[in-house]
N, C-alpha and C positions, 0 to 999 in steps of 0.2 A: 688640461682642458679648462676653459674659463667657465666660472659659474655665471648663471644668468643674474643680471642685476635685479630683476623682479623678484627672484626667489630670495635673495639676500635682504631686500627691503621688507619682504613679507615676514621673514624671520625676526628682524629687528622689531617690527610692529607687534608681532606676537608676544615677544619677550616683554616689550613695553606694556602691552595690554595686561599680561600676567602681573607685572609689577603694580600697575594701577589697580587692577582687580584685587590683588592682595592687600594693597593699602586701604582700599575702600572697605574690604571685609574687616580688616583690623579696626578701622575707624568706627565702623558701625556695629561690630559684634559686641554682644553683652559681656563677653569674656574680657574685652578690652575697654570697659566703661571707664570714664575719666572723672566721675563725680567723687568728691572727697567724702569720707564718712561724716555723718552729722552727729555732733556731740551736744547734748543738752543736759544742763544741770538745773533741775527744776526749782529748787529752793536755794538759790545760789548767793543771795545778798548777805544773809546773816546765818550764823551757826552757833549753837550753844554747846557744841562738842558732846552732846548727849544723844540726840536723835540723829540717825544717819542722813546724809545728803542723798537725794534720789537722782541718779544719773542714768541717761539713756544714750546708747550709741547705735546708730542705724546706718545700713549701707545696702544698696541693691545687690551687689555681688557677694556680700557677707563680710563680717568683721573677722579678720584673721588673727589680729593681736592688738593688745592695748596696754597702756601703762598709765598709772595715776600717781602723781607726786604731790606731796604737801610741802610748800615752800614757806618757811618762816624766817625770822631774824637769825635763828641759830643754824639754818641750813636747810637742805632738802631731804625729805624722807619719802621713800617709795612705799606707797600704800598698797598698790596692786600692780602686778606685772604678769600677764598671762598670754601664752601662745596657744590658740585653739586648734585642736585636731580637726574639727569640722567647723568651717566658717559659719557664723550666725548672722542672719539678716537684721536681728535686733537683740541688743543686750540690755537688761535692766539690772543696775548695780546699786547697792547700798554702800555709800562711802562712809566708813567709820574711821575716826581718828586713832592714832596709836595710843597706847595706854599713858604715855608720858605727856600727851598733848594737853590734857586738862590742867596740868600744872603750869603751862607756859603763860607768859605775861603778854604775849602779842595781842594787840587789838585788831590787827589786820594780817591775813595770810593769803596765800594764793594756792589754788588747785590747778595743776598743770596736767593736761590730758593729751596723750598721743595715741592715735588709733590708725591701724593699717588694714586696708581691705584686701580681698582675694582677687582683685582684678589683675589681669596680665599686662596692664599698662605700665608705663615707666620702666621699661626693660625687665618686665616680669616681676618687678618689686612691689607693684600695687600702688594705690593712692594713699598718701600719708596726710592725715589731718592732725594739727596741733592747736590746742585751744587753752587759753589761760583765763581763769575766773578769780576775780578779787572778792574776798569774803571778809566781812566784819565779824569778829569773835565777840559774842555777848553771852556770858555765863550767869548773869545776875537776873533773878526774878524781879518783876515789878513790885513796888512797895504799895501796900494797901493799909489804910487806917480808917476805922469807922469813927466819924466825928459826933454824930447824934442820930438817934432813931426813935420811933414810937416805942412805947414800953410794951405794947401788946398788939395783937391782931386777932380779930374774931373771924370765925368761919363765915364767909360771905362778905367780909369787911375789908377795910383798907389800912395802910400804914405808910409811913414816910421814913426815908433814910438819907443821910448826908454822909459822904465819905471822901477820903483823899486817895488819889492814885497817881503814882509817878513812875516813869520809866523813860529813858532817852529814846527808846525804840518802840513805844507803846503802839500796839496794833488794834486789839479788840478789848472792849470794856462793857460788861453787861452783868445783869443779875440773873443767875440760874435758879430755877425753883425745882422742888421735888416732883412736880407734876409736868415738867417739860417746858413750861413757859419761860421765855427769856425776856426780862424787862429791860427796856432801853434806859439809858441814863442820860442826863442833860448837864452840861457844864454849869456850875453854880458859883456865883459871887466873885471868886478869884481863881486864877489859873491853877489847875491841878485838883480842883474840888468838883464834886458831882452830886446830883440829887436825883431821887426817883421815888415815885409813888409805887406801892406794891398792892397786890390784891390776892385774896384767898378765895378761889371760886367755891360757890355754894355746893357744887357736886363733888368736890375733893375732900376726902376725910383727913388728909395730913397736909401740913405746910412746912416748908423749909426753904430759906432763901440764902444764897451765897453769892457774894460779889466775885466775879471771875475777871482777871486781867491777864492778857497774853501779849507778848512782844513778838517782833518779827523773827526773832531767833527761835521761837517756840517755847520760851520759858513761860511758866504759868504760876500765878499767885491766886490764892483763894482766901476769902474772909467771910466767915459765917455771920449773918446778921442776927443778933440776939433778941428775938422777939418772944414774949410770953404768948402762948397759944390759948385762946379762949374758945372752947367748943360752944357752939350754938345750935339748938335744935329748931328746925323749921317745920312748919305745918305740912301734914300729908292729907290731901283731900281725896275722898272717894266720890266721884261724880258719875251719876247715872244719866246716860244719854237717852233722850226721848225721841219718839218718831216725829213729833212736832218740830223738835230742834233739827233733826236730820232733813226733814222736808222743807224746812224754812231757811235758817241761816246757812246751813251747810250746802244745800242745793243752790242757794244764791251765790255763795262763794265759788262753788264748783264750776259755775259758768265763766268765771273770770280768770281761772288759772290754767295754764297750759298743761300742768301735771295731771289735771283731772279730766281733760278732754277725752271722750270715748269711754269714760268710766261711768257706769250707770248705777252700780250698787251703792246705796247711801253710806253704809258702814265703811266701805272701801274708800269712798270719797273723803269721809271724815279722817280716816287713818292717813291718807296721802296729805291732806291739808295740815293735819296736826303734826306730822313728822317731816315729810319731804319739803313742803312749802315753808314750814316754820324754819327748818334748817337752812334753806336758801336765804330767807329773810334775815336770819341771825348772822349768817356768814357775811352778808353785806354790811351789817352793823359792825361786826367785829373788824372787818377790813377798814372801814372808815375811821373807826375809833382807835386804831392801833398806831397811828402816826404820832411821833414825838419829835419836837424841834431839836436841832443840834446847836442852837444858839445859846449863849450864856444868859442865864437869868440871875437877877440879884435878890428877888423876893417872889413870894407867891401869896397874894392876898385874895381870900375868897370869903364871901358872905354865906351865911346859912341859906340853904335852898328851900324855897317854898313857892313854887311857880303859880299856884292857883289859890286865890284869896277865898277864905271861909270854906275850904273844901273838906270833905269827909273822906277817910280812907275806906275804900270799898273792896280792895284786894291787896294782900300783903306780898312783900318780896320773899322769894325763896319757896313759895308754896309748891309742893310736889303734887301735881294733879294726876290722878289715875282714873281713867275713864272705863266705864262698864256699860254693857248693853244686855239687858235681861239676865243680869248676874254674871255675865262673861266678860273677862278683861279684854279691852280693845286696844288701848294705846295709853301713852302718858306724856307729860311735858312738865317743864318748870316755869313758873311765873317769875320772870327776872326783872321785875320793876314794881312800882307802887302805883296802884290805881286810885286816882283822886276824882271826886265828883262834887260839883256845886250846882250852878244853874246850867241849863242847856246853852251850848255855844258860848261858854264863859271865856273871858280873855285870859290867855296864858302869858304871864309876865315873869321871866326868870329874874332872880335877884342878883345875878352876876353878869358882867360883861363877857363878851366872847366873840368868836367868829363862826358864822353859819357855814358848815362844811357839807351839808346835805339838806335839801328841802324838796321832797318829792314823795310819791306813793311808794310804799314798801310792803306789798302783800298784806299779811295779817296785821301789820302795824298801821295800815292805812296811810293817810297823809302824815308825814313824819319829819319834822325838822331835827337836825343834829347840831349841837353847838360845842365847839372846841374852846375850853377855858384855859388851856395851857397845861404844861407838865403832864400831858397824857390823860387829863381829866376831861371827860365828855358828858353831856346830858342829852337825852333823847325825849321826844314828846310825840306819843303815838295816838292814833285815832282822831286826829284833828279834822274838823269840818272844813276849815279854810286856813290858808297860810298867808302870813303878812310879810314874809322874808324870803330871800332867795340865797342860794349857795354863793358864798363870797362876801355876804353882808357882814359888817361889823355891828354888833348890837350893844346897847347900853343897858345898865341896870334898870329894871322896871319897864322896859320897852315891850310892847305887845308883839309877839312873834306869830301867834296863831289863835284859833278858837277851838274849844273842845268839841268833840263830835263822836260819831260812831262808825267811822270809815274802817275798813278792814274787818278783823275778827273781833267785833265789839257788839254786845247785846243791848247796850244803852249808852247814852251820852256820858263820856268820862275822859279823863286824861291818863294815859299810861306813861308814867314818869320813870325814866331809867337813868342811872348813873353808871358810867363805865370808866375803868382805869386800864389804859392800854389794851382795849378790846375785851376786858373781862367785866361782867356785870357785878356791881357791888351794892350793898345795902344803902338805899337812898336815905334811910333814917339817920345814918351817921352824919351825912352831909347836911342834914336838917337840924342837927344838934349843935348849938353854939359851944357848949362845954366840950363835947368830943373834939370839935374842930380846933379849939384852943389848945387842948392837951396833946393832940396828935399831929397837928399841922403847924399852927402859929408858933407855939412855944418851941417846937423842934427847930424850926428855921431860925428863930431868934437866938436860941442857945448855940446853934451851930455857927452863926455869924460871929458871936462873941468869942468862941474858941478859935475860929479862923483868924480873927483880928489879933489875937494874942500870939499866934505863931509867926 
């Protein structure tokens, strides 16, 4: 009996549909994913053969096996070869060299990685990724040599250091301090030499500075800067707050600051202004004055600073002010500048050239120009009644930049004169002392250049 042609065609179409459906299932199923495992060697350009290389292998279906081989001039060495019982979506590996590797003379090696995933693709064999990384071997630490430095540094004061640093793969170079500050260094005079001003904050009891050099392979060199530490005691003032002061100056200031809006209690207003507003204003100053150029300099000439003619000192640097009301402690602050007063609205004329990096109102400091003198050295001028310069202006010696006043937190017409080294307030008196500047700045640079010229 003959089969009906329609039934035969239907059967063929059904089988064909099954084949197509199966193919589509295989093609779209996660079990048959076709993406190769992703192999990443995070610090792959240089290797000091001490710290492990960080490797990651990832795959959606899971990593089933992997193999890591070190290839050098003497041959290939298998570092890792593992077949996982349970495929892992991500593997974090520390690639360490064999014990014999540190003695090898190779300057360049290769890390070869092969990874297989748990996919059923490729005839159930999975996707296979193979990647090769070229690595430079660098086992030598950078070389550091101190050329010249200031003999001593005082608490709240400054110092200078010149040093040499060399490494074919130099990455980072800075000066680390015991209180967490990292001083930036600037190229000096000839290639491979660097210079930096240092500062010991008045609030820190100890000071230690160390030059740190690191290369791309992770080698680290350290050189302690030999500075004699001179302790200095600063004034501690007990200040009694009066109702007149709270209802006068503080009430006036409280109207201007966002931090005191909605606060009616006078003592709370004072505390917010003295702590929160002050911290905000100082943070801006520190940010502005932390910039250091990375261009090479050949010299650093600076004149003694005295920006206000015939002025009297009315408040000293480093004064630790503690405030009390009716015998109870309320708040405290540090006076981190030198207050100078002469005539009302007197002309302010810096004795050094520089670039104006800020000229605007800054809270408690009132109208405040900031001048960059180079090498991370800045000066600020607070409470000005008017400003004669704008940000970006280049000023010359003895040029009028502003007039004294009582803007901000000032009870009378005066100038708050501040000196900062890479964002740290330092004693202005040092920079107003010709002898100190000669011994700690001028002579250090002169002697360093002589030594460099002999090398």
